[in-house]
TORKOLDREN-17602 format. One record per atom (N, C-alpha, C): residue in three letters; y, z, x. Coordinates in steps of 0.02 Angstrom, whole numbers, plus 50000, padded with zeros to 5 digits. Atoms other than C-alpha are relative to their C-alpha. Layout:
BEGIN
ALAYZX
...
This chain:
BEGIN
MET499964998350071
MET484894993948859
MET499765007149989
MET500164992950011
MET484865011948796
MET499385000749956
ALA500584998650041
ALA483245018848729
ALA500195004249940
GLN499854996450062
GLN483135026648558
GLN499835007450009
PRO500134992849992
PRO483315045748564
PRO499655002949940
ARG500314996650057
ARG482395058148457
ARG500535002849955
GLU499534997050048
GLU483185066348306
GLU500285006450028
SER499674994149972
SER484445079748351
SER499775006349965
PRO500184993650031
PRO483935097948322
PRO500525002549952
TRP499494997750047
TRP485595100348233
TRP499804998149929
CYS500195002250067
CYS484835090748088
CYS499505004849968
GLU500554996050026
GLU483405102948073
GLU500255006349965
GLY499794993750028
GLY484415118448032
GLY500705000049972
TRP499304999150018
TRP486295116848024
TRP500294994049964
ALA499695005950030
ALA486685098947975
ALA499794999249928
SER500135001250070
SER486775093647795
SER499424995249992
SER500565004550014
SER485265085147719
SER500224994049960
ALA499765005750040
ALA486385072647631
ALA499844993450032
ALA500165006249965
ALA486005059747764
ALA499685001850066
PRO500334998449937
PRO484895059047917
PRO500474999350058
CYS499595000349940
CYS485615061648090
CYS499674995750054
GLN500345004149950
GLN484415049648176
GLN500494995250031
THR499545004449965
THR485355039848308
THR499634994150030
THR500285006149971
THR485075022548375
THR500454997750056
ASP499625002549942
ASP485605015948544
ASP500525004950023
GLY499544994949974
GLY486415032448585
GLY500615001449958
MET499404999050041
MET487685031748442
MET499785002849933
PRO500184997050064
PRO487715041648278
PRO499914994849946
MET500145004750054
MET487005033048125
MET499855004049937
ASN500094996750064
ASN487095038547943
ASN500175007550004
ASN499784993149995
ASN487925054747995
ASN500485001549943
PRO499554998550056
PRO488775063347847
PRO500715001350023
CYS499324999149976
CYS490285066747958
CYS500354993350001
PRO499635006249988
PRO491655053747960
PRO500004998550074
PRO500015001649929
PRO491675044248124
PRO500595002950037
ALA499464997149960
ALA492665053148257
ALA500384994650035
PRO499485004949998
PRO494205044148303
PRO499784993249974
PRO500325005650033
PRO493765030448178
PRO500374993550007
LEU499535005549993
LEU494815016748252
LEU499694994250037
SER500225006049966
SER494534999148309
SER500604996650029
GLY499465003549967
GLY495534986648403
GLY500514997249953
SER499525002750047
SER496394981048244
SER500585004849987
ASP499484995050009
ASP497434997248243
ASP500155001149926
GLN499914998750071
GLN497184999348055
GLN499835007249984
ALA500164993350023
ALA497215016047968
ALA499354999949962
PRO500624999850037
PRO495515021247901
PRO500125000849926
GLU499954999650072
GLU495175020747716
GLU500165007149978
GLY499814993450025
GLY495995035147623
GLY500545003450041
GLN499494997049957
GLN497275038247760
GLN500534994750013
SER499455004749989
SER498975029947769
SER500295001050069
VAL499684999649935
VAL499985026447924
VAL500455006250003
GLN499564994350002
GLN501175040247868
GLN499645006650014
ASP500394994049987
ASP499745052747888
ASP499795000650074
LYS500255000349932
LYS499495048348072
LYS500555001850050
LEU499534998449947
LEU500305052548237
LEU500364993850025
ALA499645005349966
ALA501655041748313
ALA499805000150074
SER500185000449929
SER501385035848492
SER500365005350041
PHE499614994949964
PHE502755047748550
PHE499675006849992
HIS500344993650011
HIS501815062348471
HIS499405000750046
VAL500604999849957
VAL500255057748572
VAL500185002650069
ALA499784997949933
ALA501185059648737
ALA500235007349999
MET499754993150003
MET502015075848680
MET499445005149992
ILE500574995550007
ILE500365083748626
ILE499665001050067
SER500314999549934
SER499635079848797
SER500435004150048
LEU499554996149957
LEU501165086548888
LEU500005007349979
GLY500044993150023
GLY501045102048779
GLY499425003750030
GLY500584996849970
GLY499315105448847
GLY500065001050075
ILE499944999749927
ILE499825102449027
ILE500505005250022
ILE499454995749978
ILE501455111949039
ILE499985006549960
GLY500054993450031
GLY501025129948996
GLY500285005350047
ALA499774994549956
ALA501285146749078
ALA499824998750072
GLY500215001549932
GLY500375139749230
GLY500544996850042
LEU499465003249962
LEU501875129149279
LEU500525005250019
PHE499444995549988
PHE503165142949263
PHE499815005950045
VAL500224994649956
VAL502105155749357
VAL499534997450054
GLY500525002349954
GLY500665146249439
GLY500254996250060
THR499745003749943
THR501765135649552
THR500135004650059
SER499884995449944
SER502115151249654
SER499405000450046
ALA500604999749959
ALA500305151349713
ALA499934993950045
THR500065006049959
THR500335133349774
THR500544999850054
ILE499465000049950
ILE502025135249862
ILE499845005050056
SER500154994949949
SER501495151249951
SER499384998350040
SER500615001949964
SER499845143050002
SER500114994250048
ALA499905006049959
ALA500565127150079
ALA500704999250027
GLY499325000749977
GLY502425129550105
GLY500344993849971
PRO499645005850027
PRO503665115250078
PRO499584993749996
ALA500435005950001
ALA502315102450116
ALA499564999649938
VAL500375000350063
VAL501565106849947
VAL500194993849960
LEU499805006150034
LEU502545091749886
LEU499524994350014
LEU500515005049983
LEU501275080849978
LEU499375001349959
SER500594998250040
SER499895090349888
SER500084997649928
TYR499885002350068
TYR500695086549720
TYR499944992449996
GLY500075007349999
GLY500795068149768
GLY499274997950000
GLY500715001649998
GLY498945067749812
GLY499655001549934
ALA500304998350065
ALA498445076749652
ALA500234995249946
GLY499755004850049
GLY499555065149550
GLY499644993350005
LEU500375006349991
LEU498685049949625
LEU499295000649972
ALA500684999050027
ALA496975057249582
ALA500004999949924
ILE499964999950073
ILE497505060449402
ILE500164993149973
ALA499855006850022
ALA498245042949388
ALA499374995750001
LEU500635003749998
LEU496555035849441
LEU499555001949942
VAL500414997750056
VAL495655046549313
VAL500254997149934
MET499725002750061
MET496845040949176
MET499854992549994
ARG500165007150002
ARG496555022849224
ARG499274999049979
LEU500705000550019
LEU494675025549210
LEU499905001849927
LEU500044998250071
LEU494875034249042
LEU500254994249957
GLY499745005750037
GLY495915019448984
GLY499514994349998
ASP500505005349998
ASP494585007049040
ASP499445001449950
LEU500544998250046
LEU493245016548943
LEU500234999349927
ALA499755000250069
ALA494335017948787
ALA500124992949977
ILE499875006950020
ILE494864999748786
ILE499354996149993
HIS500655003350008
HIS493074993948814
HIS499685001849933
ALA500274997850065
ALA492605004148659
ALA500474998249943
ARG499515002250050
ARG494084996248566
ARG500325005949964
GLY499654994250027
GLY494895013248540
GLY499565004749960
ARG500444995750041
ARG493365021048457
ARG499735005850042
GLY500254994249966
GLY492995038748512
GLY500395001850062
SER499694997749939
SER493525048648664
SER499494999450057
PHE500465000449943
PHE492715050748834
PHE499335003449986
ILE500654997050018
ILE491355061248750
ILE499534994649974
SER500405005550025
SER490735046248653
SER499844995050055
HIS500115004749946
HIS490945035348806
HIS499475002650049
THR500514997049956
THR489925047448911
THR499314999449968
ARG500655000750034
ARG488555046948779
ARG499744992950007
HIS500215007049998
HIS488525028048780
HIS499754998150070
TRP500165002349932
TRP488455026248970
TRP499525004750037
LEU500404995149963
LEU487575042249027
LEU499485003649958
GLY500504997050043
GLY486585048048875
GLY500255006049962
PRO499774994550043
PRO486695061648742
PRO500035006850034
ARG499984993549967
ARG486285076148856
ARG500615000750045
ALA499384999949960
ALA487695071648974
ALA500605001049954
ALA499444999350047
ALA488865069948823
ALA500035007149973
PHE500024993150024
PHE488295086948757
PHE500315004750052
THR499754995749947
THR488645095148925
THR500754999250010
VAL499295001449991
VAL490335086648946
VAL500405002649941
GLY499624998250059
GLY490885089548766
GLY500065007549990
TRP499984992850011
TRP490415107748750
TRP500355003650058
SER499644997049944
SER491035111948925
SER500754999149992
TYR499295001550010
TYR492685103548884
TYR500295004349944
ALA499774995850055
ALA492815112848718
ALA500095007250023
LEU499944993149975
LEU492485129448805
LEU500595000750048
LEU499434999949955
LEU493765125048939
LEU500655001349963
TRP499374999350036
TRP495155123148812
TRP500015006049953
ALA500024993850039
ALA494555137648704
ALA500185005950044
ILE499814994749953
ILE494665148948856
ILE500744999650018
THR499295000949984
THR496345141448901
THR500445002549943
ALA499614997750058
ALA496975144548724
ALA500015007649996
GLY500014992750001
GLY496385162648729
GLY500415003050056
ALA499614997549944
ALA497165165048900
ALA500754999349987
GLN499295000950017
GLN498825157848838
GLN500215005349949
ALA499844994850049
ALA498745169948691
ALA500095006850034
VAL499934993749962
VAL498465184448812
VAL500675000150037
ALA499355000449965
ALA499965178548915
ALA500585001049952
GLY499484999250050
GLY501005177348757
GLY500065007249977
GLY499994992950019
GLY500505195048708
GLY500355004350052
LEU499674996349946
LEU501065201548878
LEU500754998849999
LEU499285001650003
LEU502735192648860
LEU500345003549941
LEU499714996650059
LEU503015199648685
LEU500075007550013
GLU499934992949983
GLU502695217048755
GLU500645001250039
VAL499384999549962
VAL504115214148879
VAL500614999049956
LEU499425002050041
LEU505235206448747
LEU500165005149945
CYS499864995750057
CYS505015218248600
CYS499555006149995
GLY500414994050000
GLY503745231648646
GLY499374999649958
LEU500605000850041
LEU502345224548538
LEU499385000550045
ALA500624999349962
ALA500585229148595
ALA499724993150017
PRO500245006649979
PRO499825214548695
PRO499474997149954
LEU500535002550044
LEU498305213348580
LEU500294997049937
TRP499715002550062
TRP499345211348422
TRP500454994050013
GLY499605005949983
GLY500515199348510
GLY499564993850008
ALA500465005649991
ALA499035188448559
ALA499744997649932
VAL500245001850068
VAL498365188948380
VAL500544996249962
ALA499455003550034
ALA500085183648316
ALA500064992850025
PHE499975006749973
PHE500105168648432
PHE499434995749972
ILE500575003850026
ILE498365163348376
ILE500104998349926
ALA499885001250071
ALA498855165148193
ALA500514994449989
VAL499505005450006
VAL500385154048217
VAL499694993350018
ALA500335006349980
ALA499355140848308
ALA499524997649945
TRP500455001850055
TRP498065141248167
TRP500394996949943
GLY499595002650054
GLY499435138648039
GLY500284993150015
LEU499725006549981
LEU500235124148134
LEU499464994649998
ASN500545004950000
ASN498545115548151
ASN499724998749931
ARG500195001350069
ARG498275116947964
ARG500464994949967
LEU499545004950027
LEU499745105347936
LEU499704993050002
SER500215006949995
SER499535086747908
SER500124997550070
LEU499945002649932
LEU499375076248064
LEU500734998650019
ARG499315001949985
ARG501155069748053
ARG500435006250012
HIS499614993949992
HIS501895087148030
HIS499785003950062
TYR500244996749939
TYR500795094348166
TYR500314996650061
GLY499725003749944
GLY501365080548284
GLY500735001650011
ARG499294998449994
ARG503175084448246
ARG500115007050028
SER499934993249976
SER502945103048276
SER499865000450075
GLU500164999849929
GLU502125100348445
GLU500514996150041
THR499475003849965
THR503415087248493
THR500615004350010
PHE499424995649995
PHE504795099748457
PHE499905005250056
LEU500144995049949
LEU503965113048566
LEU500004996950070
SER500045003349934
SER503615100848708
SER500694997950024
LEU499335002149980
LEU505395094148706
LEU500425005950024
LEU499654994149975
LEU506055111848725
LEU499815001550072
LYS500224998849931
LYS505005114048882
LYS500284994850047
LEU499755005349956
LEU505485097248954
LEU500755000550009
GLY499284999149996
GLY507305100548913
GLY500185005550050
PHE499864994649952
PHE507235116949009
PHE499874997750072
LEU500155002349932
LEU506405108649160
LEU500554995350025
GLY499455004549981
GLY507725094949160
GLY500635003950016
PHE499414995849988
PHE509105108049145
PHE499935003850065
PHE500124996249938
PHE508315118149286
PHE500134995650061
MET499915004349942
MET508285103249404
MET500734998150010
VAL499295001749995
VAL510075098149364
VAL500405006050023
LEU499654993949981
LEU510675116149378
LEU499905001650074
GLY500154998549930
GLY509805118649545
GLY500354995350048
LEU499675004949956
LEU510455102649622
LEU500765000849997
GLY499284998950006
GLY512195106049553
GLY500235005950041
TRP499824994149960
TRP512215123249632
TRP499974998550074
LEU500085001749929
LEU511575116249798
LEU500614996150026
PHE499455004349976
PHE512945103049810
PHE500695003249989
SER499374996250004
SER514265115949764
SER500095004650061
ARG499974995849940
ARG513845125349926
ARG500304996050059
PRO499785003449938
PRO514645121450095
PRO499394997250038
HIS500535003249961
HIS513545109450196
HIS499335000249961
PRO500614999650042
PRO512225106950058
PRO499394997050034
LEU500595003249969
LEU511105095250159
LEU499725004450055
GLN500254995549948
GLN511015107250305
GLN499645006049970
LEU500334994450034
LEU510585121450186
LEU499314998049975
ALA500645002350026
ALA509215111250104
ALA499504999050057
TRP500455001249944
TRP508485105950272
TRP499775006650032
HIS500184993549972
HIS508525123850334
HIS499455003349959
ASN500524997050043
ASN507515129750184
ASN499344996250005
LEU500615004049996
LEU506285115350203
LEU499655000750067
ALA500315000449934
ALA506005115550391
ALA500185005850046
GLY499774994749955
GLY506845131050461
GLY499595006349999
HIS500424993950004
HIS505445143350422
HIS499284998250018
GLY500675001949977
GLY503985137050524
GLY499864992649995
GLY500105007250007
GLY504235118550492
GLY499814997949930
ILE500205002650065
ILE503785107250348
ILE499305002349980
MET500684997850012
MET501955112250366
MET499885006650037
PRO500064993749963
PRO502065130550416
PRO499295002850003
LEU500684997550002
LEU500255133950370
LEU499494994750022
GLY500455005249974
GLY499545117750442
GLY499824994849948
GLY500195005550043
GLY498895101550371
GLY499445001749953
TRP500564998250043
TRP497305109350303
TRP500245003549936
ALA499734996550059
ALA498335120350186
ALA500254995149948
VAL499755005150047
VAL499125104750111
VAL499424997049961
VAL500595002850033
VAL497405097650073
VAL499675005249956
ALA500384994850035
ALA496685114250017
ALA500275001649931
VAL499724998250066
VAL497885116649871
VAL499954994249950
ILE500065005750047
ILE497565099249797
ILE499545001649942
PRO500424998350058
PRO496085105549693
PRO500345004649950
MET499644995550045
MET497175119449622
MET500504996149957
ILE499505003950037
ILE498505106749573
ILE499664995349950
VAL500385004250047
VAL497215094949495
VAL499825004149939
GLN500154995750057
GLN496685109549386
GLN500615001049956
SER499394998850039
SER498485112749334
SER500224993749962
PHE499835006350034
PHE498655094249285
PHE499524998549942
SER500475001450054
SER497185095449165
SER500365000149933
GLY499665000950063
GLY497745089848994
GLY500244992949990
CYS499825007150007
CYS498205071849032
CYS499514996349954
GLU500525003350039
GLU496565066748952
GLU500075001449925
ILE499894998650071
ILE497125074648787
ILE500304993949965
ALA499685005950030
ALA498145058848759
ALA499484995149974
ILE500525004650024
ILE496535048648742
ILE499705002549935
ILE500264997150062
ILE495895060648609
ILE500514999349944
ALA499485000450052
ALA497555061148516
ALA500144992849980
ALA499885007050017
ALA497705042148523
ALA499584997849941
GLY500425001750057
GLY496275041448398
GLY500315001949934
ASP499664998050061
ASP497425049648271
ASP500684996649992
SER499345003150000
SER498905038248306
SER500014993749956
GLU499915006050041
GLU499615023548209
GLU499684993950032
LYS500265005849964
LYS499135010848342
LYS499655002550064
PRO500344996749944
PRO497805018448456
PRO499974995950064
MET500065004049939
MET497595003848575
MET500664999950038
ARG499354999949968
ARG499455003248608
ARG500155006950030
SER499894993249974
SER499535022248627
SER499615001250064
ILE500414999149941
ILE498115021948752
ILE500314996350060
ALA499725004049945
ALA498905008048855
ALA500635003350028
ARG499384997049977
ARG500585016948861
ARG499895006650037
THR500104993549968
THR499945034248903
THR499634999450066
VAL500365000949937
VAL498745028149037
VAL500474998250056
GLU499545002349949
GLU500165019749129
GLU500545005250016
ALA499394996049990
ALA501575032249104
ALA499895007550007
LEU500054992750005
LEU500915049849071
LEU499905003450068
PRO500084996549936
PRO500285054449247
PRO500645000550040
TRP499395000049960
TRP501945049749325
TRP500545004449967
ARG499544995450033
ARG502935059249193
ARG499835007250018
VAL500224993349982
VAL501905074749228
VAL500195001550072
LEU499844999049930
LEU502115072449415
LEU500755001050011
PHE499274999449993
PHE503995070349395
PHE500235007149983
PHE499774993450020
PHE504215086749302
PHE499725005550045
TYR500304995049956
TYR502995096549411
TYR500314999650070
ALA499765000749932
ALA503485089549581
ALA500755000650004
GLY499274999350000
GLY505325088349534
GLY500225007349999
SER499834992950003
SER505385106749488
SER499835003550065
VAL500204996949937
VAL504435111849644
VAL500474997950056
ALA499545002449949
ALA505575101049752
ALA500665003949998
VAL499394996150006
VAL507095110049684
VAL499905007150026
ILE500144993149979
ILE506275127049715
ILE499985000550076
VAL500074999449927
VAL505785123749897
VAL500634997750036
THR499365001949969
THR507495115949930
THR500505005749997
LEU499514994650009
LEU508445131049865
LEU499765006750030
LEU500274993649976
LEU507275144949927
LEU499584998950062
PRO500515000049948
PRO506365148550089
PRO499315001149968
TRP500644999750034
TRP504525146550048
TRP499705007150001
GLN500254993149999
GLN504165164650100
GLN500295004349944
ALA499694996150054
ALA505325170549961
ALA499634999249934
VAL500395001150061
VAL504105163849831
VAL499375004350004
ARG500564995450000
ARG502845177349789
ARG499494998049948
PRO500525001850049
PRO501175173249706
PRO500005004849941
GLY500024996050060
GLY501085179249527
GLY500675001249968
THR499334999550029
THR502965178849499
THR500264993149985
SER499725006450020
SER504015165149423
SER500544997850050
PRO499485002449955
PRO504955155049555
PRO500614997449963
PHE499435002150041
PHE506035148249414
PHE500485005849989
LEU499584994150010
LEU506655165749377
LEU500345002050065
THR499704998349935
THR506935168949563
THR500604995650015
VAL499445004749988
VAL508025153349577
VAL500595001649955
MET499454998750047
MET509035157449421
MET500355006650016
ASN499684993749979
ASN509325175249481
ASN500434998950062
MET499615001449940
MET509915168449649
MET500654996549982
ILE499395003550021
ILE511145157049560
ILE500465004649960
ASN499624995250041
ASN511735172349460
ASN500164997149932
LEU499915002750067
LEU511495163449296
LEU499955005749949
PRO500024994650049
PRO511935175549154
PRO499414999249952
GLY500575000150045
GLY510425180149049
GLY499404996350026
ALA500545003949970
ALA509225171849172
ALA499325003049982
SER500654996850013
SER507835184649145
SER499784998749928
MET500185001150070
MET507895183248956
MET499844992649987
ALA500125007250009
ALA507995164148964
ALA499314998250026
ALA500665001549971
ALA506445163649076
ALA499445002449954
VAL500514997350045
VAL505455174648956
VAL499944995649937
VAL500005004050062
VAL505965164348803
VAL499684993150013
VAL500285006649984
VAL505555147648887
VAL499255000550013
THR500714999149988
THR503885154248946
THR499635001249935
LEU500314999150066
LEU503515160048768
LEU499914993449965
VAL500065006750030
VAL503875142448706
VAL499444996050033
ALA500535003649963
ALA502755135348843
ALA499315002449979
VAL500644997250020
VAL501355147148795
VAL499814997749930
MET500145002150068
MET501505142948610
MET499824992649997
SER500145007249999
SER501535124248645
SER499314998550029
CYS500665001149969
CYS500035124848762
CYS499445002549955
LEU500504997350047
LEU499075135748638
LEU499914995249942
ASN500025004750057
ASN499505123648497
ASN499604993850018
SER500365005949978
SER498875108648596
SER499265001650014
SER500684998149985
SER497325118148652
SER499585000549937
VAL500364999550063
VAL496825122148473
VAL499854993049972
TYR500105006950023
TYR497065103848427
TYR499434996650036
VAL500505003749962
VAL495985097148567
VAL499315003049991
VAL500664997050012
VAL494575109748541
VAL499744997949932
SER500215002050067
SER494525105748355
SER499774992749999
ARG500195007049998
ARG494475087048388
ARG499374998850040
THR500615000649959
THR493155089048523
THR499395002249961
LEU500564997750041
LEU492035099148408
LEU499844995149944
ARG500105005050053
ARG492305086248271
ARG499614994050026
GLU500355005849972
GLU491745072148384
GLU499285001750019
LEU500684997949985
LEU490235081948443
LEU499585000349936
ALA500364999750063
ALA489745085048262
ALA499864993149973
ALA500095006850024
ALA489995066848216
ALA499474996350040
SER500515003149957
SER488815062348360
SER499345003949997
SER500604995950008
SER487485074948301
SER499875004450061
LEU500064995549943
LEU487825085748454
LEU500285006949984
ALA499744993650024
ALA488545100148351
ALA499865000349925
PRO500134999550072
PRO488305106848174
PRO500464995649959
GLU499625004850041
GLU488875094448041
GLU500605003249966
ARG499454996750036
ARG489985107247955
ARG500655000250041
LEU499404999849958
LEU491175106748103
LEU500454994049992
CYS499575006050006
CYS491825089548055
CYS500264999149929
ARG499735000550068
ARG492285093147874
ARG500755001450000
ALA499274999350005
ALA494135091047833
ALA500204999749926
ARG499755000050069
ARG495175093347675
ARG500124992949976
ARG499875007050017
ARG495695075047677
ARG499994995950064
PRO500055004149940
PRO495565060247796
PRO500605001150046
GLY499484999249950
GLY496525063047957
GLY500185007250015
ASP499854993049987
ASP496685081947940
ASP499545002750055
LEU500444996649954
LEU496015093348074
LEU499425003049961
PRO500584997350036
PRO494245098448025
PRO500035007649994
THR499924992950012
THR494285115547945
THR499485004250037
GLY500534996249966
GLY492605121248014
GLY500125000550075
ALA499875000049928
ALA493055116248192
ALA500615004450016
LEU499404996049989
LEU494765124348176
LEU499845007549995
ASN500184993050008
ASN494025140748114
ASN499575002550059
LEU500414998149942
LEU492715140948253
LEU500435000750062
THR499544999649943
THR494075137448381
THR500385006649999
THR499634993750006
THR495065152248315
THR499565006050017
LEU500464994649984
LEU493535163548326
LEU499885000450076
LEU500105000049927
LEU493245158148507
LEU500615002950035
GLU499394997349970
GLU495055162048549
GLU500025007649991
MET499994992850012
MET494905179248469
MET499505003550045
ALA500494997049955
ALA493335182548571
ALA500275000550071
VAL499704999949933
VAL494265177848730
VAL500525005650005
VAL499494994750000
VAL495715189348683
VAL499675006950000
ALA500344993550004
ALA494495203448642
ALA499765002350068
THR500234998049933
THR493855203048821
THR500565003150041
GLY499434997449962
GLY495605207548880
GLY500345005949969
VAL499684994350034
VAL495935222348766
VAL500175005650048
GLU499904994349955
GLU495735235148905
GLU500514998450055
SER499565001649943
SER496655225749043
SER500224992749995
PRO499805007050009
PRO497535209848984
PRO500324996950061
ALA499665002849941
ALA498555207949144
ALA499504997550052
HIS500515002349953
HIS496945206049245
HIS499564994649970
VAL500445004850032
VAL495995195849117
VAL500304993050000
TYR499695006750004
TYR497275181649106
TYR499854995750061
PRO500175004349943
PRO497075175249286
PRO499264998850007
LEU500725001049996
LEU495195177949278
LEU499774994649953
LEU500195005050049
LEU495035167549120
LEU500214993050022
LEU499775006549977
LEU496095153449188
LEU499594997650059
GLY500415001949943
GLY495095153649348
GLY499304997849979
ALA500675001750023
ALA493435153149255
ALA499984993249968
SER499995006550035
SER493975137849157
SER500224994350045
GLY499695005249960
GLY494865128549296
GLY499524995150031
GLY500485004449967
GLY493345121649387
GLY499644995349953
ILE500355004350048
ILE492625114349227
ILE500314993149997
ILE499675006550006
ILE493935100549223
ILE499804995450057
VAL500225004149945
VAL493365094549394
VAL499324996849983
PHE500645002750022
PHE491605092549324
PHE500094994649947
VAL499875005050053
VAL492265083349170
VAL500264993650030
TYR499725006049969
TYR493275071349277
TYR499464996350040
PHE500555003249964
PHE491745068149385
PHE499554996049953
MET500435003550048
MET490705063449232
MET500364993949971
VAL499615005750023
VAL492115052249169
VAL499974994450052
ALA500025004949947
ALA492145043549338
ALA499314996750004
LEU500685002749998
LEU490255041549333
LEU499884995049943
ALA500065004750056
ALA490325033549160
ALA500404993750013
ALA499585005849985
ALA491745022149216
ALA499674995750054
TRP500365003749948
TRP490715017249369
TRP499454995849970
ARG500515003950035
ARG489315011849253
ARG500314994149963
LEU499665005250039
LEU490575001649153
LEU500314994750046
ALA499565004149957
ALA491534994049302
ALA499814992649999
ARG500115007250004
ARG491734975249282
ARG500404996150051
ASN499615003549950
ASN492984971149419
ASN500055004350063
LEU499994996649936
LEU493324975949599
LEU500415006449998
PHE499574994050002
PHE494754988049562
PHE499645005749964
SER500344994750038
SER493734997449432
SER499425002950040
ARG500564997549959
ARG492234998549548
ARG500255004550056
VAL499734996149944
VAL493285004849693
VAL500295006649973
ALA499684994050027
ALA494295017149585
ALA499485005049975
SER500514995450026
SER492775024349496
SER499565002750056
GLY500414997649943
GLY491745025049656
GLY500375005250041
LEU499604995249963
LEU493165034049744
LEU500015006849965
CYS499984993750038
CYS493285046949604
CYS499325003449998
VAL500684997149999
VAL491385049249601
VAL499895003950064
MET500064996449936
MET491505054349784
MET500515005650005
LEU499454995349991
LEU493165063549770
LEU499895006749966
PHE500024993850038
PHE492825076349634
PHE499465004950023
PRO500454995149969
PRO491245083849711
PRO500295003250062
ILE499674997249941
ILE492255086049871
ILE500515005349979
LEU499524995150025
LEU493635094749772
LEU499655006349976
ALA500374994250023
ALA492345105949690
ALA499745004250058
LEU500244996549941
LEU491605110249860
LEU500575003850034
MET499424996649971
MET493345114349927
MET500195006249960
LEU499854994150042
LEU493655125849779
LEU499515005650014
GLY500504994949986
GLY492035134749818
GLY500075003250068
LEU499934997449933
LEU492465136950001
LEU500635004250009
LEU499374996349993
LEU494235143449978
LEU499915007149974
PRO500094993050021
PRO494245162549970
PRO500345001649934
GLN499634998350060
GLN495555163049832
GLN499714996949936
SER500285003450060
SER494555151549716
SER499245000449997
ARG500734999949997
ARG492755155649763
ARG499705003149938
GLN500274996750059
GLN492455167649620
GLN500114995749938
ASP499855004250058
ASP493305156149494
ASP499524994149997
THR500465005849998
THR492225141449550
THR499305002149979
ALA500664997650019
ALA490645151849533
ALA499965001149924
LEU499994999050072
LEU491135156649355
LEU499994993349963
SER499995006650031
SER491525138549310
SER499324996750005
LEU500675002949990
LEU489865132849383
LEU499505003349953
GLY500454996550046
GLY488985146149281
GLY500074997549929
VAL499885002650067
VAL489785139849120
VAL499674993149992
VAL500285006850004
VAL489285121749157
VAL499245000250000
LEU500734999549997
LEU487495126749202
LEU499715002549934
VAL500244997450064
VAL487285136749042
VAL500034994649946
VAL499935005450049
VAL487945122248937
VAL499494994550014
GLY500505005149983
GLY486835110149032
GLY499305002049980
PHE500654997550022
PHE485325121048997
PHE499934999249924
CYS500015000850073
CYS485775121048811
CYS499914992649981
ALA500065007250015
ALA485905102048818
ALA499274997950001
TRP500715001849997
TRP484075100748868
TRP499625002549938
TRP500344997250058
TRP483615111148715
TRP500244996949935
PHE499715002150063
PHE484805104948580
PHE500144992549996
ALA499785007050003
ALA485355087348627
ALA499414995449993
PRO500555004950004
PRO484295072348578
PRO499894996850067
GLN500165003049936
GLN483395064948726
GLN499854992649992
GLN500145007150000
GLN483185046748773
GLN499274998850020
LYS500685001949982
LYS481455039348776
LYS500024994650053
LYS500025005049947
LYS481055029648932
LYS499544994349981
């Protein structure tokens, strides 16, 4: 049984005095904020909010896919292919299995809580408020940095497209994302669904186009096999290279957990959670691994250069008219969609932290029930602007540095989720799955730290987590033994 924690320091200065923030049994009590994801197993809309004001189950999946499929897919896959060769497909399979396990654990935690709250609340319940503070704020910073990095990438693309200065292009992206997140939940869900469908449509078109071109060539199977195995074999860089890129791919899959957060805003959260836990990891794996499979089948792996878009390389090889412009436009859509989802998840994370007395109370105020909290949205926008400001002098160098600094944080978050699920485990499968993840993610973090290409990024991520953890000891309510 959880001990009663002390009153949160947020109450002393920033939180409203309208009601005390004293918590009992690790959960918020009499907090002036509305309860974050205020849903129960009955799947009823909260008072003051109709079903029409909420997200549909389809929107939940699209918001999550929007956060996953960003500029990292269209450019970042070049790094994994060049690091492991054609056998990178095995790496994607291993990373997909790890993410599927994490989603299953997230689903177990959410269903046990009857759809109330996200993994931040679940971490608080099972591991205590300081762990929840560290996980919640680290996760918010992860997506705030990601949002800022996507804005920087968008600014660079706009410079190529229309000559606009990268800084002003990034500001324009942030302004559009702020406006979209000011919409009602239903309209926001529709906007993000539209953007995500454009990305998925392009990926589907790319795979069909690539396979169609392949089978229009003489001896297509021989050509495909030559590209896969004729340049040093299936594993030209050895088996260790296949394992070594798995942590990088796990980082690129971050965003699946957004579905659990968005499910709290859906019409039927329990049903949304059940569907996304089962289907989302495999959908992501299909689009990622399917696209990579087409690339390594059509191109020798040495032709893929890190930092360039292999999608553009393939389309240029096929001599598709307007390939360069199409690649820029699709990447712009991907950046906007990922930025839009990032703003959503940071705002919701800050709202839940505030509702749990782990952040200032003003961050959970909204215009009406179900809307994104205005205070959290404005703070998110300020964080994005701060990230963009760091790249004023050299945005092309800041973008990969920012993504690298945030990437390792998700490994820590997944480890804490696995630890909470291990505390919850009630059956053999849950105990084995959570125990496996508890062992797996520290190993992945260690691998990231040992690899030369990710050593600096891992150190930066570790620094962020340590600073947030130190703040947790000062600001978060502690449990009495």
